[in-house]
MARKOL-215171 format. One record per atom (N, C-alpha, C): residue in three letters; x, y, z. Coordinates in steps of 0.1 Angstrom, whole numbers, plus 5000, padded with zeros to 4 digits. Atoms other than C-alpha are relative to their C-alpha. Layout:
BEGIN
ALAXYZ/...
This chain:
BEGIN
MET501050084993/MET863870554686/MET500350005015/GLY499850004986/GLY863370564723/GLY500049875006/SER499950134993/SER863370294750/SER498649945001/THR501450054999/THR859570244746/THR499849884991/ASN500250125009/ASN860169974720/ASN499849875007/GLN500250134994/GLN858869634729/GLN499749904989/LEU500250115009/LEU858569304712/LEU498550004995/THR501350005005/THR855569294689/THR499749874992/PRO500250135007/PRO853968964677/PRO499950034984/PHE500050005014/PHE854368894640/PHE498549994995/GLY501350015006/GLY851368924617/GLY499350145001/LYS500849875000/LYS848569194620/LYS500550095011/PRO499549914990/PRO849869334653/PRO501250094996/MET498849935005/MET853069434635/MET499750124991/LEU500349895009/LEU851269664611/LEU500050145006/LYS500149874994/LYS850969944636/LYS501450074999/HIS498749935001/HIS854670014631/HIS500350054985/TRP499749975014/TRP854470054593/TRP499150114994/LEU500649885006/LEU853270334570/LEU499049974989/PHE500950035010/PHE850870144548/PHE498650065002/ASP501449975000/ASP847470264539/ASP499249885006/PRO500750124993/PRO845070054561/PRO499249924990/THR500850085009/THR843169944530/THR500949924990/TYR499150065010/TYR846369834511/TYR500649875007/LYS499450124995/LYS847669474515/LYS501349984992/ASN498850005007/ASN851369464507/ASN500649865000/LEU499450145001/LEU852369114495/LEU501150014990/ASN498949985009/ASN855069254472/ASN501250085006/HIS498949934993/HIS857669364498/HIS501350004992/GLY498750035007/GLY860469224476/GLY500350104989/SER499649915011/SER860169474448/SER500750135004/PHE499549874996/PHE860669804466/PHE500350025015/GLY499849994985/GLY860869724503/GLY499050095007/ALA500849914992/ALA859269914531/ALA500750025013/HIS499349984988/HIS860470064563/HIS499050055011/PRO500949964989/PRO858870124598/PRO500050155002/ALA500249864998/ALA857570464608/ALA501250055009/GLN498949954991/GLN860270484636/GLN501350024992/VAL498849985008/VAL863070444610/VAL499850134992/LYS500249885008/LYS861470714589/LYS500250125008/GLU499849894991/GLU861570944619/GLU501550035002/VAL498649994999/VAL865270884623/VAL500650064988/GLN499549945013/GLN865870954586/GLN499750155000/ARG500449865001/ARG863971274589/ARG500950095009/ASP499149934991/ASP866171384618/ASP501350034993/PHE498849985007/PHE869271334597/PHE499850104989/MET500249905011/MET867771524568/MET499950145005/ASP500149864994/ASP866871814591/ASP501450055004/MET498649954997/MET870471824604/MET500750054988/ALA499349955012/ALA871771854569/ALA499450134995/ASP500649875005/ASP869272134561/ASP500350115009/LYS499849894991/LYS869972334592/LYS501450064999/GLN498649965002/GLN873772344587/GLN500749924990/PRO499550095011/PRO874672204553/PRO501549985000/ASP498550025001/ASP878472264553/ASP500549925012/PRO499450084989/PRO879272154589/PRO499549854999/TYR500550145001/TYR877071844584/TYR500749924990/ILE499450085011/ILE878371734550/ILE501549995002/ARG498550005000/ARG882071834556/ARG500549935013/ARG499550054987/ARG882371724593/ARG499449875005/TYR500850104993/TYR879671494605/TYR499549884992/HIS500650115009/HIS878371294575/HIS500949885000/ALA499150125001/ALA881471064573/ALA499949925013/GLU500150074988/GLU881170984610/GLU498749915001/HIS501350085000/HIS877470874607/HIS500149894990/LEU499950115011/LEU878370684575/LEU500949895006/ASP499150114994/ASP881170494594/ASP499249925009/ASN500850084990/ASN878670394621/ASN499149914993/ALA500950085008/ALA876270264595/ALA500849894993/ARG499250115006/ARG879070074577/ARG500449905011/GLU499650094990/GLU880169924610/GLU498849915003/ALA501250074996/ALA876569814617/ALA499749894989/VAL500450095011/VAL875969654582/VAL501149894999/ALA499050105000/ALA879369484584/ALA499849895010/LYS500350104989/LYS878369304616/LYS499049904995/VAL501150095005/VAL875269164599/VAL500649914990/LEU499450085011/LEU877369034570/LEU501249925005/ASN498750064995/ASN880268914593/ASN501150034991/ALA499049965009/ALA882669114573/ALA500750125007/PRO499449884994/PRO885269384582/PRO499350134994/ARG500649875005/ARG883969744580/ARG500750064988/ASP499249945011/ASP886769844556/ASP499849924987/GLU500450075012/GLU885369594531/GLU498650034995/CYS501449975003/CYS881869744531/CYS499850154998/VAL500349865003/VAL880670064515/VAL498550004995/PHE501449995005/PHE877270194504/PHE499950054986/VAL500449945013/VAL875770254470/VAL498550015000/LYS501549975000/LYS872170344460/LYS499249884999/ASN500850125001/ASN870970004450/ASN501049894994/ALA499250115004/ALA872269654439/ALA500450024985/THR499749985014/THR872069744402/THR501250094999/THR498849915000/THR874470034409/THR501249925004/GLY498950084995/GLY876669794428/GLY500649914990/VAL499550095011/VAL876869544400/VAL500750084989/ALA499449925011/ALA877469814374/ALA501450065004/THR498749954996/THR880269964395/THR501149905000/VAL499050115001/VAL882069634398/VAL500449974986/LEU499750045013/LEU881769544362/LEU500750114992/TYR499349895006/TYR882869894350/TYR501450005004/ASN498749994995/ASN885869884372/ASN500949884996/LEU499250125004/LEU886969534361/LEU500650024986/ALA499449965013/ALA887769694327/ALA500449884992/PHE499850125008/PHE887369384306/PHE500850034988/GLN499249995012/GLN889869324278/GLN499349924989/PRO500650075011/PRO888969194243/PRO500049855001/ASP499950144999/ASP889968844252/ASP499449945013/GLU500650044987/GLU887968834285/GLU498549994999/ALA501550015000/ALA884368714291/ALA499549995014/LEU500850014988/LEU881768724318/LEU498849904997/VAL501150095001/VAL879268444323/VAL498950045010/TYR501149974992/TYR875768514336/TYR498949904998/PHE501050105000/PHE872568314342/PHE498750064995/GLU501449975003/GLU869068324327/GLU499149915009/PRO500449865000/PRO866768434342/PRO500950095008/VAL499249904994/VAL868568744351/VAL499250135003/TYR500749884998/TYR867369074366/TYR500150094988/GLY500049935013/GLY866369284336/GLY500950125000/ALA499149885000/ALA868269604346/ALA501549955000/VAL498650055001/VAL871469394351/VAL500349964986/GLU499750055014/GLU871169234317/GLU500150124991/LYS499949885008/LYS870569574301/LYS501350075003/GLY498749954997/GLY873669694319/GLY501149934993/LEU499050085007/LEU875669404304/LEU500050044985/VAL500049975014/VAL874469494269/VAL500550144998/SER499449875001/SER875269864275/SER501550005001/LEU498550014998/LEU878769774287/LEU500649954987/LYS499550065012/LYS879269564256/LYS500050104988/GLU500049905011/GLU878369864234/GLU501150105002/HIS499149894997/HIS880970084251/HIS501549955002/CYS498650054998/CYS883969844256/CYS500149864995/ALA499750145004/ALA885569514247/ALA499549905011/PHE500650084989/PHE883169304268/PHE499349884993/GLN500550125006/GLN882168944260/GLN499149935010/PRO500950084991/PRO879068824279/PRO499649874994/ARG500550145005/ARG877968454277/ARG499049965010/LYS501150034991/LYS874668334291/LYS499849855001/VAL500450134997/VAL873768014308/VAL498549994999/SER501550005002/SER870267944294/SER499449885007/PHE500850114993/PHE867767744314/PHE498650065004/GLN501249964994/GLN864267754328/GLN499849925013/TYR500450074988/TYR862967664362/TYR498749924997/PRO499250064990/PRO862367404376/PRO501249934994/ILE498750075004/ILE865967264374/ILE500749965012/THR499250054988/THR868167064397/THR501350085001/GLU498749934998/GLU871367224411/GLU501149934992/ASP498950075007/ASP873466954395/ASP499950034985/GLU500249975014/GLU871967024361/GLU500550154997/LEU499649865002/LEU872467404366/LEU501550015000/GLU498550005000/GLU876167344375/GLU500649944987/ARG499550065012/ARG876667124345/ARG499950104988/ARG500249905011/ARG875267394322/ARG501050115001/PHE499049904998/PHE877467654338/PHE501449964996/ARG498650045004/ARG880667454334/ARG500149984985/GLU500050025015/GLU879667374298/GLU500250134993/VAL499849875006/VAL879367744290/VAL501450055002/VAL498749974997/VAL882667804307/VAL501049934990/ARG499250085009/ARG884267524287/ARG500050064985/LYS500249965014/LYS882867644253/LYS500650144999/THR499549875001/THR883868004261/THR501550004999/ARG498550025000/ARG887467894268/ARG500449954986/GLU499650065014/GLU887467694235/GLU500050114990/GLU500049895009/GLU886668024218/GLU501350085001/GLY498849934998/GLY890068144230/GLY499950125010/LEU500249894990/LEU888568374257/LEU500349955014/LYS499850034985/LYS889468394294/LYS498750045007/VAL501249974992/VAL886368364316/VAL500550075013/ARG499449934989/ARG887268634340/ARG499050015012/ALA500949994989/ALA884068664361/ALA498749934996/ALA501450055002/ALA880568524366/ALA499250075010/ILE501049934991/ILE877568704380/ILE498849915002/PHE501150084997/PHE874768524397/PHE499350065012/ASP500849954989/ASP871968594422/ASP500249925013/CYS500250074987/CYS871468514458/CYS498649955001/ILE501450035002/ILE867668514454/ILE499650054986/VAL500449955013/VAL866368524418/VAL498850085002/SER501249914999/SER863868804413/SER498849944994/ASN501150075006/ASN861568644388/ASN500449894991/PRO500850044989/PRO860768364394/PRO500750025013/GLY499449984987/GLY861268424431/GLY500449875006/VAL499550134994/VAL863468134442/VAL501450035005/ARG498749994995/ARG866668084461/ARG501049944990/PHE498950055009/PHE869768044439/PHE501149945008/PRO499050074992/PRO872467804451/PRO501450084999/PHE498949915001/PHE874868094455/PHE501349955007/GLU498950054993/GLU877067924480/GLU500849904991/ARG499450105009/ARG877667634456/ARG500850064989/PHE499449955012/PHE878467854427/PHE501250105003/THR498849934995/THR880868074447/THR501249915001/ALA498950104999/ALA882867764454/ALA500449954986/VAL499650045014/VAL882667654417/VAL500850104993/CYS499249895006/CYS883967994406/CYS501450005006/ARG498650004994/ARG886867964430/ARG500849894995/GLU499350125006/GLU887667614417/GLU500450034986/GLU499749975014/GLU887567744381/GLU500950124998/GLY499149885002/GLY889668054388/GLY499250124994/ILE500849905005/ILE886768284380/ILE499550095011/LEU500549904990/LEU885768604399/LEU498549985002/SER501450014998/SER882368564416/SER499450145004/VAL500749884998/VAL880068864415/VAL498649975004/ILE501350044995/ILE876968804436/ILE499050125001/ASP501149905000/ASP873869014429/ASP499049955011/ALA500950044988/ALA872268964464/ALA499050115003/ALA501049894998/ALA869669234458/ALA499049965011/HIS501050044990/HIS867269024479/HIS500749925012/GLY499250084991/GLY870068904503/GLY499950045015/ILE499949964986/ILE870669094535/ILE498650035006/GLY501349994993/GLY867769074560/GLY499049904995/HIS500950105006/HIS866268794538/HIS500549865003/VAL499450134996/VAL868668504543/VAL501350045007/HIS498749984992/HIS871768464565/HIS501150014990/LEU498849985008/LEU874968594548/LEU501250015009/ASP498850004992/ASP878268504564/ASP501250014990/LEU499049985011/LEU880868664541/LEU501449955004/GLU498750064997/GLU883868544561/GLU500049854996/LYS500150145004/LYS882668194554/LYS499949994985/LEU500350015015/LEU881368254518/LEU501250044992/GLN498949945007/GLN884268464506/GLN499850024985/PRO500149965014/PRO882868594474/PRO501050104996/ASP499149895005/ASP884968824452/ASP499350135001/PHE500749884999/PHE882269084451/PHE498549965004/LEU501450034997/LEU878769104466/LEU499350145003/THR500849884997/THR876069374466/THR498649965004/SER501450044995/SER872769374485/SER499350125004/ASN500949894996/ASN869869614489/ASN499649985015/CYS500449994986/CYS869269714525/CYS498550055000/HIS501449955000/HIS865969884515/HIS498949904997/LYS501050105003/LYS864269564504/LYS499649925012/TRP500450094989/TRP864469334534/TRP500650045014/LEU499449964987/LEU866569514561/LEU499350125006/TYR500949904995/TYR863969794566/TYR500750145000/THR499549875002/THR866070094556/THR499150074989/PRO500749935011/PRO864470364534/PRO500749984987/ARG499450015014/ARG865170364496/ARG500850124998/GLY499450125004/GLY867670354482/GLY501349995008/CYS498850034992/CYS870470194502/CYS500449854997/ALA499450135002/ALA872669904493/ALA501449995005/VAL498650024996/VAL875869764506/VAL500849934989/LEU499150065010/LEU878769684483/LEU501249945008/TYR498950064993/TYR881269434497/TYR501149964990/VAL498850035008/VAL884769414482/VAL501149965009/PRO498950044991/PRO887369214501/PRO501350074996/LYS498849925002/LYS890769374504/LYS500849944988/ARG499250055011/ARG892269134478/ARG499650054987/ASN500649955013/ASN890069294451/ASN499850155000/GLN500349865000/GLN889969654462/GLN500850084991/HIS499249925010/HIS892769754439/HIS499350014987/THR500749995013/THR890369694410/THR498950125000/MET501149904999/MET887869954423/MET500650145001/ARG499449875001/ARG889070304411/ARG499050114999/THR501049895002/THR885870494405/THR498649955004/THR501450034998/THR882270514416/THR499350044988/LEU500949965011/LEU879370564393/LEU499050105006/PRO499149945009/PRO879270854387/PRO501450025006/THR498749964995/THR882970934390/THR499950125009/SER500149894991/SER883371164420/SER501450035006/TRP498849944994/TRP885971314444/TRP501049895004/GLY499050104996/GLY887470984455/GLY500749924989/PHE499450075012/PHE888470874420/PHE501549975002/ILE498650044999/ILE891770684420/ILE500650004986/PRO499550015014/PRO893570774387/PRO501249904998/ALA498950095003/ALA895970544370/ALA501350075001/PRO498749934999/PRO899770614374/PRO500350104988/ASP499649925011/ASP899970754339/ASP498850104996/SER501049915003/SER896770964341/SER500450145003/PRO499749864996/PRO896771344342/PRO499750035014/GLU500349964986/GLU896871504376/GLU498750085001/THR501349934998/THR893471624390/THR500150085012/ILE500149914988/ILE892471874416/ILE499749925012/ALA500250084987/ALA892471754452/ALA498650025004/SER501450004995/SER889271674470/SER499750135008/VAL500449884992/VAL887471984483/VAL499549975014/LEU500550044987/LEU886271784513/LEU501149955009/GLN499050064992/GLN889571654525/GLN500850115007/ASP499349904992/ASP891271854553/ASP501549965000/PRO498650045000/PRO895071854547/PRO500650005014/ASN499550004987/ASN895571924584/ASN499549885008/ASN500550124993/ASN893671604593/ASN499949884990/PRO500050105010/PRO894771324570/PRO499149885003/ALA500950114998/ALA892271044565/ALA500749875004/ALA499450134996/ALA893070714583/ALA499449894992/LYS500750115007/LYS890870524559/LYS500749964987/SER499450045013/SER891770324528/SER499550084989/ALA500449935012/ALA891570464493/ALA498649944996/PHE501350065003/PHE888570224488/PHE498950065008/GLU501049944992/GLU886670364517/GLU499750144996/GLN500149865004/GLN887370724507/GLN499350014986/LEU500649995013/LEU886270644472/LEU498550015000/PHE501450014999/PHE882670574483/PHE499450105010/GLU500549924989/GLU882470824511/GLU499250134996/PHE500749885005/PHE881271124491/PHE499949994985/VAL500350025014/VAL879671054457/VAL499150114995/ALA500849885004/ALA878471384442/ALA499350055012/THR500849944989/THR875871574463/THR498749925000/SER501250085000/SER873271314472/SER499549995015/ASP500650024987/ASP870971244501/ASP500349865005/ASP499650134995/ASP872670954520/ASP499349975013/SER500750024987/SER870170964549/SER499549855001/ALA500450145000/ALA868970614539/ALA501149915005/TYR498850084995/TYR872470484546/TYR500150015015/ILE499649974987/ILE872970644579/ILE499049975011/CYS500950054990/CYS869770534595/CYS499949855001/LEU499950144999/LEU870670174590/LEU500149955015/PRO500050054986/PRO871570134627/PRO498650015007/ALA501449994995/ALA867970254635/ALA499249884995/ALA500850115006/ALA866569984612/ALA500449875008/LEU499650124992/LEU868669714630/LEU499550005014/LYS500549994986/LYS867569844664/LYS498549965000/PHE501450045001/PHE863969804653/PHE499949854998/ARG500150145003/ARG864569454640/ARG500349925013/ALA499750064988/ALA866169364673/ALA499050015011/GLU500949974989/GLU863869534698/GLU498549974998/VAL501550015003/VAL860469514681/VAL499849864993/CYS500350135007/CYS860869194659/CYS500749885006/GLY499450114993/GLY863168984681/GLY501349964993/GLY498750035005/GLY866268984659/GLY500049934986/GLU499850055013/GLU867568844626/GLU499449864998/ASP500550145001/ASP866868474632/ASP498549995000/ALA501550014999/ALA863268534642/ALA499350064988/ILE500649945012/ILE862568764613/ILE500149914988/ILE499850085012/ILE864068544586/ILE499249875001/ALA500850134999/ALA862368224600/ALA498650034998/TYR501449985001/TYR858968384602/TYR499750044985/CYS500349965014/CYS859168544567/CYS500049884991/GLN500050125008/GLN860168214551/GLN498849915003/LYS501150094996/LYS857468024570/LYS498750064994/VAL501249955005/VAL854668264561/VAL499950004985/ALA500050005015/ALA855768294525/ALA499749864994/ASN500250145005/ASN855867914520/ASN498649955003/GLU501350044996/GLU852667844539/GLU498950074991/GLY500949925008/GLY850968124520/GLY500049964986/ALA499950045014/ALA852168004486/ALA499349864999/ASP500750125000/ASP850867654494/ASP498550025000/ALA501549974999/ALA847467794503/ALA499550064987/ILE500549955013/ILE847267994471/ILE500049904989/ALA499950105010/ALA848367704450/ALA498849905001/ASP501250094997/ASP845567494467/ASP498850064994/ILE501249935005/ILE842967764459/ILE500050004985/LEU500049995014/LEU844067784423/LEU500149864993/GLY499950135006/GLY844567414418/GLY501349984992/THR498850005007/THR848167464407/THR501149955009/ASP498950044992/ASP851567434423/ASP501050115002/VAL498949904997/VAL854567624438/VAL501349954993/LEU498850035007/LEU857767644419/LEU501149945009/GLN498950064992/GLN860467414433/GLN500749904991/GLU499250105007/GLU862967144422/GLU499149894995/PRO500850125005/PRO861666864400/PRO500349885008/GLY499750134995/GLY861266524415/GLY500249995015/LEU499950004986/LEU861066624452/LEU499049895006/LYS500850104994/LYS859766334473/LYS499250065012/ALA500849954989/ALA857066384500/ALA500950025013/GLY499349974988/GLY858566554531/GLY501450054997/GLN498749965004/GLN861766644512/GLN500050164999/GLU499949855000/GLU862767014517/GLU500550054987/SER499649935012/SER863067244487/SER501050105003/ALA499049894998/ALA866267444486/ALA499650134993/MET500549895007/MET864667674461/MET499150095008/ARG501049934992/ARG861967764486/ARG500550045014/LYS499449964987/LYS864367844515/LYS500250155000/CYS499949855000/CYS863568214512/CYS498650055002/ALA501449934998/ALA860668464516/ALA499450044988/LEU500749985013/LEU859968484479/LEU499549874995/THR500650125005/THR857668224465/THR499350034987/THR500649985013/THR856368164430/THR498949904998/VAL501150095002/VAL852968014423/VAL499550014985/ARG500450015014/ARG851767894389/ARG498550044999/LEU501449975003/LEU848468054376/LEU499549894990/PRO500650105010/PRO846067824357/PRO499850064986/ILE500149935014/ILE846768024325/ILE501349954993/ALA498950055008/ALA848967854299/ALA500250094988/VAL499749915011/VAL850668024270/VAL500549914988/SER499650085012/SER850867854236/SER499250044988/ASP500749975012/ASP849967954201/ASP499249884994/ALA500750125004/ALA848867584196/ALA498749995006/GLY501350004993/GLY846167634222/GLY499549885005/GLU500550134994/GLU845967284236/GLU501149935007/GLY499150084994/GLY847667024257/GLY500550045014/PHE499649954987/PHE847767194291/PHE498949965010/GLU501050054990/GLU845966994318/GLU499850105012/GLY500349914989/GLY844167204344/GLY500050154997/ALA500049865003/ALA844467524325/ALA498650064998/LEU501349935003/LEU841467764327/LEU500050064986/ALA499949945014/ALA842667924295/ALA501449974995/VAL498850005007/VAL845367884269/VAL500150124991/LEU499949885007/LEU846468214256/LEU501250004989/SER498949995009/SER848568304226/SER501150095006/GLU498949924995/GLU851868484230/GLU499550155002/ASP500449864999/ASP850268824223/ASP498950025011/GLU501049994990/GLU847268754245/GLU500650005014/ALA499450024987/ALA849468654274/ALA500650135005/ARG499449874996/ARG851368994274/ARG498950095004/SER501149914996/SER848069174276/SER499349955013/ALA500650064988/ALA846668934302/ALA500750035013/PHE499349984987/PHE849368964328/PHE500150145004/SER500049854997/SER849469344325/SER498650035005/TRP501349974996/TRP845669344329/TRP499849955014/ILE500150064987/ILE845869114360/ILE500650105010/GLN499349914991/GLN848369344376/GLN499350135003/GLY500849874999/GLY846269654369/GLY498849985009/LYS501250024992/LYS843169494384/LYS500349975014/LEU499550024986/LEU845069384415/LEU500150145007/MET499949864994/MET845869754421/MET498750075001/ASP501149915001/ASP842669914410/ASP498749945007/GLU501250064994/GLU840069664423/GLU500249935013/TYR499750084989/TYR841769464450/TYR500950065010/CYS499149924991/CYS844069724466/CYS501249925005/THR498850074997/THR847169504464/THR500849994987/PHE499250025012/PHE849869414439/PHE500849875001/LEU499150115001/LEU851669104428/LEU500650004986/PRO499450015013/PRO854169064399/PRO499449884993/VAL500550115008/VAL852668844372/VAL500849994987/PHE499150015011/PHE854868714345/PHE499949864993/ARG499950135006/ARG855468434320/ARG501349945003/HIS498850084999/HIS857968164327/HIS499749874994/GLY500350125007/GLY858067874303/GLY498650014993/SER501350005007/SER854567784291/SER498850045009/TRP501149964990/TRP852567934321/TRP500250145004/LEU499949884992/LEU851868254338/LEU500249975015/TRP499750034986/TRP853168274374/TRP499850135007/THR499949884991/THR852968514403/THR500949985011/ARG499050004989/ARG855568604429/ARG499450075013/LEU500549944987/LEU854768664466/LEU501150025010/SER499049974990/SER856768804495/SER499449985014/GLY500350014986/GLY856568694531/GLY500650115008/GLN499549894992/GLN856968964557/GLN499449995014/VAL500450014986/VAL856569014595/VAL498650055002/TYR501349944998/TYR853369204591/TYR498949924993/LEU500950095008/LEU851668924570/LEU499649885008/GLU500450134995/GLU849668614580/GLU499549924988/THR500450095011/THR848668314560/THR498650044994/GLY501349955005/GLY845168454558/GLY500150114989/ASP499849905010/ASP846468744538/ASP500249944986/PHE499750075012/PHE847768504512/PHE498749934995/GLU501250065004/GLU844468314512/GLU499050104993/ASP500849895006/ASP842668644505/ASP500450034986/VAL499649965014/VAL844768724475/VAL499949884991/GLY500250125008/GLY844568364463/GLY498650004994/ARG501449995005/ARG840768404460/ARG499850114990/SER500049895010/SER841268734442/SER500649954987/LEU499450055012/LEU843668564418/LEU499149904992/LYS500950105007/LYS841168284411/LYS498950074992/GLN501049925007/GLN838568544402/GLN500550064988/LEU499349935012/LEU840968724379/LEU500349904989/CYS499750105010/CYS842068404362/CYS498749954993/GLU501350035006/GLU838368314356/GLU499650114990/ARG500449895009/ARG837868654341/ARG500950014988/VAL499150015011/VAL840968604319/VAL499549894990/ALA500650105008/ALA839368284307/ALA498850044991/LYS501149945008/LYS836368484296/LYS500550114991/LYS499449905009/LYS838768724277/LYS499650145004/GLU500449864996/GLU837769024298/GLU501250104997/PHE498949925002/PHE841269154293/PHE500050064986/LYS500149955013/LYS840369214257/LYS499050114998/ALA501149905001/ALA837469444265/ALA500550144999/
């Protein structure tokens, strides 16, 4: 990016920097992220460098660019560079941590419901392959933080009564579905008090909320940069403080930086390491520096993404504040159009701030209830059976793409269907109002059972 960058107002003026089809309204930034055209150009430059001289680029220059990107992301997180490495996405980061922890038969991990689906599948897969004991904290939103902590401690207590050691707990920074802020700061402290390793799945963290890892001091944290920090897909940071780096001996897949156990067979030396130029980096840093032959251009254009955020958007504080503001104002507008409500803590008084809504993901209830009994839901346009609900939310998502040129996740939580919305710098409250009217039309069509046609 050149020096022609200048501050651009948030909302529709910001769209000129993005790659969206002019007819498409992106209110689902949270699922897959998006990046500005200028960042795409920088990525293309790095890809061209690799194509022009593959060996010099990969063997000599790639690590230097990677270090620059690690330095940049570490500053955003307020963490040392040698505690930050890159992986392809947060799911990979979580899987890498859990695999390396090498759980023993008498050790357990506690996690929370709702959990990101791919992470839970990873837990089940790990249980199939090793002595791994997952224990779930079951609950539904809305719930108070105090009640959530009580349930967590109760699961920990019962697990210990089984004779198991609770070695780690995994929890979100921002829950994916429903889209709410999780009290990750509080539970990091609770884990520390209980002597449990904290593994934070901050897939929606960096660029979305402020993360100060020097203050937070989690045991492990991974966060997608391609969701909210404006890098291309896929790019995620994995933070492991020095006190825990001894546990990290392999990447997924295992590659050239693998650290064998003392009694393991000797393996061939790395083909990328120059014996005449010994690496000054830690074994942890070298472990993640070259993982198979992959395109790491999304990692190394992270400084370009941060430059865009600073010069065009006005910096992290301005971006985070606007995204949260437009997401919450937009959610309120949609709830008003639908005659429903926005997901937040129960019992909030007028003017009291919701901690769950202190993020740029918001969750609005649709006037569609789910119950095989078919009654007892005030304000519902329709009460669907379990089977009907599965067809209905898939139908709504399809119609949003095919007829309204947008997309929103629609899902069941508890006894209602809900939708999740993302605030972003290129959106305005009017965009949410537009989709609110579209949702109202679709809910009325669901009530007429059009999804069965």
